[in-house]
C-alpha positions in Angstrom: 177.7 -84.2 198.6 174.0 -84.5 199.4 174.8 -84.2 203.1 176.9 -81.1 202.4 174.0 -79.5 200.5 171.5 -80.3 203.3 173.9 -78.8 205.8 174.4 -75.6 203.8 170.6 -75.3 203.2 169.9 -75.8 206.9 172.5 -73.3 207.9 171.2 -70.7 205.5 167.6 -71.3 206.6 168.6 -71.0 210.3 170.5 -67.8 209.5 167.4 -66.3 207.8 165.2 -67.3 210.8 167.7 -65.7 213.1 167.7 -62.5 211.1 163.9 -62.4 211.2 163.9 -63.2 214.9 166.3 -60.3 215.7 164.9 -57.8 213.2 167.9 -57.7 210.9 165.8 -57.8 207.7 165.1 -54.4 206.0 161.5 -53.1 205.9 160.0 -52.6 202.5 157.3 -49.9 203.0 156.2 -46.5 201.9 153.8 -43.9 203.4 154.2 -45.6 206.8 154.9 -44.3 210.4 158.3 -44.8 212.0 158.9 -44.6 215.7 162.6 -44.0 216.6 163.4 -45.0 220.1 161.5 -47.0 222.8 160.0 -46.3 226.2 156.9 -47.7 228.0 154.8 -44.9 226.5 155.5 -46.3 223.0 152.9 -49.0 223.5 150.2 -46.4 224.0 151.4 -44.6 220.9 151.2 -47.7 218.8 147.7 -48.3 220.2 146.6 -44.8 219.3 148.1 -45.0 215.8 146.2 -48.3 215.2 142.9 -46.7 216.3 143.6 -43.8 213.9 144.3 -46.1 211.0 141.3 -48.3 211.5 139.0 -46.1 209.5 141.2 -46.5 206.4 141.6 -50.2 206.7 144.8 -50.2 208.8 148.3 -48.9 208.3 152.0 -49.8 208.7 154.0 -48.8 211.9 157.7 -49.6 212.1 159.7 -49.3 215.4 163.4 -48.9 215.5 164.3 -49.7 219.1 167.6 -49.9 221.0 166.3 -53.0 222.7 166.4 -56.5 221.2 163.3 -57.2 219.1 162.0 -60.1 221.3 162.1 -57.8 224.4 160.0 -55.1 222.6 157.6 -57.6 221.2 157.1 -59.1 224.7 156.1 -55.6 226.0 153.6 -55.1 223.2 152.1 -58.6 223.8 151.9 -57.9 227.5 149.8 -54.8 226.8 147.5 -56.9 224.5 147.2 -54.1 221.9 144.6 -54.6 219.2 146.3 -53.8 215.9 142.9 -53.3 214.1 144.2 -54.5 210.7 147.5 -52.5 211.1 150.9 -54.1 210.7 153.5 -53.4 213.4 157.2 -54.3 212.6 160.0 -54.1 215.1 163.7 -53.6 214.3 166.7 -53.2 216.6 169.3 -50.5 216.0 170.5 -47.0 216.7 168.4 -44.1 215.5 171.4 -42.0 214.6 173.0 -44.6 212.4 172.2 -44.1 208.7 172.1 -47.8 207.8 169.7 -48.6 210.6 167.4 -45.7 209.5 167.4 -47.2 206.0 166.5 -50.6 207.4 163.2 -49.2 208.7 162.6 -47.2 205.4 162.7 -43.7 207.0 163.4 -42.2 203.5 159.9 -43.2 202.3 158.0 -42.7 205.6 155.0 -40.4 205.9 155.6 -39.6 209.5 158.7 -40.1 211.8 158.4 -39.8 215.6 161.6 -39.3 217.5 161.2 -40.3 221.2 163.6 -39.0 223.9 165.7 -41.5 225.8 164.0 -42.1 229.1 167.0 -43.7 230.8 169.3 -40.7 230.8 169.4 -37.1 232.1 167.4 -34.5 230.2 170.6 -32.9 228.7 171.9 -36.3 227.5 168.5 -37.3 226.1 168.3 -34.1 224.0 171.9 -34.6 222.8 171.0 -38.0 221.5 167.9 -36.6 219.9 170.1 -34.0 218.3 172.3 -36.6 216.7 169.3 -38.3 215.2 168.0 -35.0 213.8 171.4 -34.3 212.3 171.4 -37.6 210.5 167.9 -37.1 209.2 168.8 -33.5 208.1 172.0 -34.5 206.4 170.2 -37.2 204.3 167.1 -35.1 203.7 164.8 -37.8 205.2 162.0 -38.4 205.0 161.8 -37.4 201.4 158.1 -36.9 200.8 157.2 -33.2 200.6 154.2 -33.6 202.9 156.0 -35.9 205.4 155.9 -35.0 209.1 158.6 -35.1 211.7 157.5 -35.2 215.4 160.2 -34.8 218.0 160.0 -35.2 221.8 162.2 -32.6 223.5 163.1 -32.7 227.1 164.4 -29.1 227.7 162.4 -26.1 226.4 165.6 -24.2 225.6 166.4 -26.8 222.9 163.2 -26.5 221.0 164.5 -23.7 218.7 167.7 -25.7 218.0 165.6 -28.7 217.0 163.5 -26.6 214.7 166.6 -25.3 212.9 167.2 -28.8 211.7 163.9 -29.2 209.9 163.7 -29.8 206.2 160.0 -30.8 206.4 157.1 -30.1 208.7 158.5 -30.5 212.2 156.5 -30.5 215.5 158.6 -30.3 218.6 156.9 -31.1 221.9 158.2 -31.0 225.5 156.1 -33.8 227.1 157.0 -32.8 230.7 155.9 -29.2 230.0 152.7 -30.5 228.4 151.9 -32.5 231.5 152.6 -29.6 233.8 150.3 -27.3 231.7 147.6 -30.0 231.6 147.7 -30.3 235.4 147.3 -26.6 235.8 144.5 -26.3 233.2 142.6 -29.2 234.8 142.6 -27.4 238.2 140.5 -24.5 236.9 137.3 -26.5 237.2 136.3 -29.9 238.5 135.7 -32.3 235.6 138.0 -30.7 233.1 140.5 -33.6 233.2 137.8 -35.9 232.0 137.2 -33.6 229.0 140.9 -33.6 228.2 140.9 -37.4 228.2 137.9 -37.6 225.9 139.1 -35.1 223.3 142.8 -36.0 223.1 143.3 -39.2 221.1 141.3 -41.2 218.7 138.8 -42.9 220.9 135.5 -41.0 221.2 135.4 -37.5 219.6 138.6 -35.9 218.3 139.7 -32.9 216.4 139.9 -32.9 212.6 140.9 -30.2 210.1 138.5 -30.5 207.2 138.3 -28.8 203.8 134.6 -28.2 203.1 133.1 -26.8 199.9 130.7 -23.9 199.9 131.8 -22.1 203.0 131.9 -18.7 201.3 129.4 -16.2 202.8 128.5 -18.3 205.8 129.2 -17.0 209.3 130.8 -19.0 212.1 127.6 -18.9 214.2 125.5 -20.3 211.3 127.9 -23.2 210.7 127.4 -24.3 214.3 123.9 -25.4 213.3 124.9 -26.7 209.8 126.4 -30.1 210.6 124.4 -32.7 212.6 127.4 -35.0 213.4 130.3 -32.5 213.8 131.0 -29.3 215.7 133.1 -26.4 214.3 135.5 -25.1 216.9 138.0 -23.1 214.8 139.6 -22.5 211.5 142.8 -22.1 209.5 142.8 -19.3 207.0 145.4 -20.9 204.8 147.7 -24.0 204.5 150.5 -22.2 206.3 148.5 -20.2 208.9 148.0 -21.4 212.5 144.7 -22.6 213.9 142.4 -19.9 215.3 140.1 -21.3 217.9 136.6 -20.0 218.2 136.7 -16.8 216.0 134.0 -14.2 216.5 130.5 -15.5 215.8 130.1 -12.9 213.1 133.2 -14.0 211.2 132.3 -14.4 207.5 134.1 -17.2 205.6 135.8 -16.3 202.3 135.8 -20.0 201.2 139.5 -20.6 201.4 139.5 -21.6 205.0 139.7 -25.1 206.5 137.4 -25.9 209.5 138.7 -27.4 212.7 135.9 -29.7 213.8 135.1 -32.1 216.7 133.7 -35.4 215.4 133.6 -39.1 216.3 135.6 -40.1 213.3 136.6 -38.9 209.8 133.5 -40.5 208.3 131.3 -38.0 210.2 133.0 -34.9 208.6 130.9 -32.9 206.1 132.1 -32.4 202.6 129.9 -29.5 201.5 127.7 -26.8 203.0 124.1 -26.5 201.6 123.9 -23.8 198.8 123.0 -20.3 200.1 119.6 -20.2 198.4 118.5 -23.7 199.3 115.7 -24.5 201.7 118.1 -26.3 204.0 120.3 -23.2 204.2 117.3 -21.1 205.2 116.5 -23.5 208.0 120.1 -23.5 209.3 120.1 -19.7 209.4 116.8 -19.5 211.2 118.1 -21.9 213.8 121.2 -19.8 214.2 119.1 -16.7 214.8 117.0 -18.6 217.4 120.2 -19.9 219.0 121.6 -16.3 219.3 118.4 -15.2 220.9 118.5 -18.1 223.3 122.0 -17.4 224.4 121.2 -13.7 224.8 118.5 -14.4 227.3 119.5 -17.6 229.2 121.7 -18.6 232.0 124.9 -17.1 233.2 127.5 -15.9 230.6 130.8 -17.7 230.4 133.0 -15.2 232.1 136.6 -15.9 233.1 136.9 -15.9 236.9 139.3 -13.2 238.2 142.5 -14.4 239.7 142.6 -14.4 243.5 145.2 -14.9 246.2 145.5 -18.6 246.8 147.5 -21.1 248.9 148.4 -24.2 246.8 149.9 -27.5 247.8 152.1 -29.6 245.5 152.8 -33.1 246.9 155.5 -35.0 245.1 158.2 -34.0 242.6 159.1 -34.7 239.0 160.2 -32.9 235.9 156.7 -31.5 235.2 156.9 -29.2 238.2 158.7 -26.4 236.5 156.0 -25.9 233.8 153.3 -26.5 236.4 154.5 -23.7 238.6 154.8 -21.3 235.7 151.2 -22.0 234.7 150.0 -21.7 238.3 151.7 -18.3 238.6 149.5 -17.1 235.7 146.4 -18.4 237.5 146.8 -16.7 240.8 146.8 -13.1 242.1 149.9 -11.5 243.8 150.5 -12.6 247.3 149.8 -16.3 246.6 151.9 -19.1 248.0 152.8 -22.6 246.7 154.1 -25.1 249.2 156.0 -28.1 247.8 156.3 -31.3 249.8 158.6 -34.1 248.7 161.3 -36.5 249.9 163.8 -34.7 247.6 166.2 -32.5 249.5 165.1 -28.8 249.7 168.3 -27.3 248.4 168.1 -29.5 245.3 164.6 -28.4 244.6 165.4 -24.7 245.1 168.3 -25.0 242.7 166.3 -26.7 240.0 163.4 -24.2 240.2 165.8 -21.3 240.1 167.7 -22.7 237.0 164.3 -23.4 235.4 163.2 -19.8 235.7 166.5 -18.6 234.2 166.2 -21.0 231.3 162.6 -20.0 230.5 163.3 -16.3 231.0 160.3 -16.1 233.4 160.4 -15.5 237.1 157.4 -16.0 239.4 155.5 -12.7 239.7 152.4 -13.6 241.8 153.5 -16.3 244.2 156.2 -17.4 246.6 157.4 -21.0 246.7 158.1 -22.7 250.1 159.3 -26.3 250.7 158.7 -29.1 253.2 160.7 -32.3 253.1 159.4 -35.8 254.1 158.4 -39.2 252.9 155.4 -38.8 250.6 153.2 -41.4 252.2 154.1 -40.6 255.8 150.8 -39.8 257.6 152.4 -38.0 260.5 154.2 -35.7 258.1 151.1 -35.0 256.0 149.2 -34.1 259.1 151.7 -31.3 259.7 150.8 -29.6 256.4 148.1 -26.9 256.2 146.1 -28.9 253.7 142.8 -27.3 254.8 144.1 -23.9 253.6 144.8 -25.1 250.0 142.4 -24.2 247.2 144.2 -26.6 244.9 146.2 -29.7 245.7 148.4 -31.2 243.0 149.7 -34.8 243.6 152.6 -35.5 241.3 154.0 -38.9 240.4 157.2 -38.9 242.6 160.2 -39.5 240.4 162.2 -41.1 243.2 159.9 -44.2 243.0 161.5 -47.3 241.5 158.7 -47.9 238.9 155.5 -46.4 237.5 153.5 -48.9 239.5 155.2 -47.9 242.8 154.7 -44.1 241.9 151.0 -44.7 241.3 150.7 -46.7 244.5 152.2 -43.7 246.4 149.8 -41.3 244.7 146.7 -43.4 245.6 147.9 -43.7 249.2 148.4 -39.9 249.4 145.0 -39.2 247.9 143.3 -41.4 250.5 145.2 -39.8 253.4 144.7 -36.3 252.2 141.0 -36.7 251.9 140.9 -38.4 255.4 142.9 -35.6 257.0 140.6 -33.0 255.5 137.6 -34.8 256.8 139.2 -35.1 260.3 139.7 -31.4 260.2 135.9 -31.0 260.1 135.6 -30.0 256.5 132.3 -31.0 255.0 132.2 -33.4 252.0 130.9 -30.6 249.8 133.9 -28.4 250.7 136.3 -31.2 249.9 134.6 -31.8 246.6 134.9 -28.1 245.6 138.6 -28.1 246.3 140.6 -29.0 243.2 142.6 -32.2 244.0 144.5 -33.2 240.8 146.6 -36.3 240.9 149.0 -37.5 238.2 149.2 -41.2 237.4 151.7 -43.0 235.1 149.6 -46.1 234.2 146.0 -46.3 233.3 145.4 -49.3 235.6 145.5 -46.8 238.5 142.6 -44.7 237.2 139.9 -47.1 238.5 141.4 -47.1 242.0 141.4 -43.3 242.0 137.8 -43.2 240.9 136.8 -45.7 243.6 138.3 -43.4 246.1 135.7 -40.8 245.2 138.0 -38.6 243.1 137.1 -38.2 239.4 139.8 -35.8 238.3 143.2 -37.3 237.5 145.8 -36.9 234.7 147.1 -40.1 233.1 150.2 -38.4 231.8 151.6 -41.3 229.9 148.4 -42.1 228.0 147.7 -38.4 227.3 151.2 -37.8 226.1 151.0 -40.8 223.8 147.7 -39.6 222.4 149.1 -36.2 221.7 152.2 -37.5 219.9 150.1 -40.0 217.8 147.5 -37.2 217.0 150.2 -34.9 215.7 151.8 -37.7 213.6 148.4 -38.1 211.9 147.5 -34.4 211.7 150.5 -32.1 212.2 148.3 -29.0 212.5 146.9 -30.3 215.8 150.1 -29.1 217.5 149.0 -25.5 217.3 145.5 -26.5 218.5 146.9 -28.1 221.7 149.1 -25.0 222.3 146.1 -22.8 221.9 144.0 -24.8 224.4 146.7 -24.8 227.0 147.7 -21.2 226.5 147.1 -18.7 229.3 144.9 -16.5 227.1 142.4 -17.5 224.4 139.9 -20.3 224.1 139.6 -22.9 226.8 137.3 -25.7 227.9 134.4 -24.9 230.3 131.6 -26.9 231.7 128.1 -25.4 231.6 124.5 -26.5 231.8 123.3 -28.0 228.5 119.9 -26.3 229.0 121.6 -22.9 228.4 122.3 -23.9 224.8 119.2 -25.9 223.8 116.7 -24.1 221.5 113.9 -26.0 223.3 114.3 -26.1 227.0 114.8 -29.4 228.7 115.7 -30.4 232.3 119.1 -29.1 233.4 121.9 -31.2 234.6 123.8 -32.3 231.5 127.3 -31.0 230.9 128.8 -29.4 227.8 132.4 -28.6 227.3 133.2 -25.3 225.5 135.2 -22.1 225.7 135.9 -19.0 223.9 138.6 -16.5 223.4 136.1 -13.8 222.5 133.3 -14.6 225.0 131.6 -11.2 224.5 131.4 -11.8 220.8 130.7 -15.5 220.8 127.8 -15.4 223.1 
């Protein structure tokens, strides 16, 4: 009898260990973040969420992955993520199965992030996401009134359909479109990609939407001088209204608005504005007047450059190219040309771009698209391209590569060869530097190699996409901020001499990022 009891106890204990090892035990949590799905980018998302939660002592992150729990944990360990007092739990299962969703406590979650399947075609990935949304919609999950649902969508035409299945706040993002728009925006001015990396995510300064007491009667220009550790960059007039970036400097606050601010972390956000009659308020208003006088008499005004006829090269091919070409069409004047060079067959590319224009309801107005076919890293083929004519050169992570590491290796090789070809064609180093060369990388480990090549502009699409998704999980309103920044019209980032904005002149040479939708009014 004793042996039987020992055997039963041992078997039960082993069964419990097996369930723990394979993630079969349910999660008992509330107010946590759930990630449904898995792809390499998920490690970056977890990292960003841990950074965001650090200021409040950590948080709980639960992943429901289609892979075995040990395989997911191995990937996380390989990345050496610092959890910063957060707890990360992994469970294996299908995101469209009700019982599996219950096992990761989706009903009580504060934020749910639905990732698209990276191993299938875009149509199939969106179909799988749709099944997940239908399950969530039918159950009314997550249940909290202020819960957030963030969904990765592959095809733009499906975004409206996804939104129709929202019972709570839902943000739908097309990551491929976001990357394409980011590449185009970064080509406007050398150095902009670095600003994007610094402001998207939770390391360094980031955007916060803050409720501040005492705003009534203050103007936007005065508030620019009111907070020593945070910078106002926009506002939301109500809980339901979208973000307005950089309103007119003369805008007078009613007191019901929330301020969009750029700060190092939440602890730097102000809680109250000094009372109108106080000595501190008087000093702030005097500084605002001095600042307006300074801007009226100093430096060159921030004026949007007029579109001009351009020749643009795109080297490589992936799903971001459709959005990239739409954005480029907005940047250039009629008569422009874009030449795309890739190993992908030309008829396939033409068919994809034509279908993309039909789906988006937008046809290129200002440019013609031509194609060349060849191996991406083949020097003899690159030398046949008119690279010296190009005002912008985009180098995309080739989707025919077997891995992210291989794609980044190709990108680095192309960068070095393109720069060498331009130098051989008697272009001075200054001319090469002024030309916008914007490469896309898939892994942050390639960034140092690119910078050592002498190129300081690059888009780490995987890291930036992860930062955006994590930011919106934390602050849903930031979705409209990102849309406004990447829009064709409105506020945008610029780089200007710091001396133009200092009340007391100092030596020039520092950089300041800023932009305005109403530049006449704001300056």
